[in-house]
N, C-alpha and C positions, 0 to 999 in steps of 0.2 A: 442312164441305158436310155436306148432310143425304143419306141412302141416296136418296129421291124423286128428288136432282136424276141419279141415276146409273145409275139401275136400268133395268131391261128390261121393260117392263110387261106384252109379248104371252107369256104363259105358256100352254101346252096340259097340262092336267091328265088324269087316267083314272080311271074308277070305279072302287072296286076288286071290282066285281062282275064288268069285263068280262074277257075270260080273256088268258091267258098269250101267245097269240098277238098277239090283238088289240095288247098292250101293245108286242111285240115291231115289229108291223108302223110302227106309230105314233113309234115309236122311228128306225124305217129311216125313215119318211117326212119325217121332222122332222132327220135326224143328228144324235140327240141320244143320249146312253146313259144318262140317267134322266127319269124323268118322276115328277111330283109325283101323289100320289094324292090324289084328292078325292070328300068322300063330302058332298054337301048345299052345295057351295060352301065348304066350311071344308076346310083343309088335315087329312087324318089319317097321313100318312105318305108314302114316297118310294117307289119300284122302281126297281132300276137292271137293266142288260144284264146284268150278274154275277149278279143276286137270279136272271135268268132260268134261267141257266146253272146255276150251282151247288145254289141251292133249288126249281128246276125240273125241269129236264132230269136232271140228275145223279141226284135220287131218282125220277128214272120218272115223274112227274107229265104228263097229258096235257095240252099246252098249249090243244088247243080246247077243253078241260072245265075246268082247272083256274081260279078266278078269283085276278086280282092280287092279293087278300086273303091268299093263301095263301103266298105270295112276297114280301111287300113288308117292308120295315122301319115297324115301326107308329112314327109322331113324325120331327121333322125337323128340321136344324139351320135357324132365322130368324132374322130382325132384322126389325125395325119401320123404317116409313114414316121418319120422325123419329130414327131413330137415325144418329148421326154416322159418316160413313166412317172413320173412324183406329179408331173402335169396333167395327167390323165389320171390317175389317183385322186388329184383336187378334184378335178372335174366331174370326173363319179359321184364323190361326196355331197358335189353343191346340187347335183342334179339327183341325187339321190337313184344312183342307177347302177347297177351292175357288170353292166359289159356295155362297149363303144364301139360301133362300127368304125372299121379302118378306110378312109380314102386315101387316095393318091389326088395329085394338083387338079386332075378333069374332074373330079367327082365319081371316079370308077372305084365300084368295092375291090378292098383288095384282102380284108381279113376281117379280122374281128379279135377284139382283147375284152377276158372276161376278168371278173376279181380273181379266181382263180388262177390265172395266167401271172398276176403279182404275185401270190402267195406263193408259187411254185420258181419264178425265173428271177425275182429281182432281191439285190443283196439286200435290201432294207427290210430285216425278217418282220418289223412291225407296220411295215406300210399296207400291208394287204387287211390288218386286224381294224387300224385306226378307221379305212377306209368302209369296213364291213359294219363299224360300229357306227357311223356318222348315216351310211346309207338305211339303216335300220330303225332309225332316230323318228320319229312320229312328225308330221308336218305341221301337225295343229288343223289344218283344214278337211278333216276326214269327219264326215257325217253320219 
């Protein structure tokens, strides 16, 4: 089964020029903890609620003036429309992440696939459980 068959297509992103407050408000409205950062339709990174707090507020940055670009993580964990869901699950296990952004051949964001998508839509009933187990394992580098 391919990623295009299980992914969520409606993904809302934010411009790197928008403010930290804008990002927080959008996260609240969408009830999410991360947003893809899009520049001219192309994925340029991700900003999380943790980024807003740890890299923004804790550093004393003004949330009304500071652009998302200042706290976002450049790049993102991605997969492609025609990737196999088993490959995507393996990638999630290796990276210890619960979701991958889906991009097309030009780097444009076209969707997101989450661990829950694997649990609901994939024929292999144990795939999501195995993936979650691996994601939840401590990495050993936490201090």
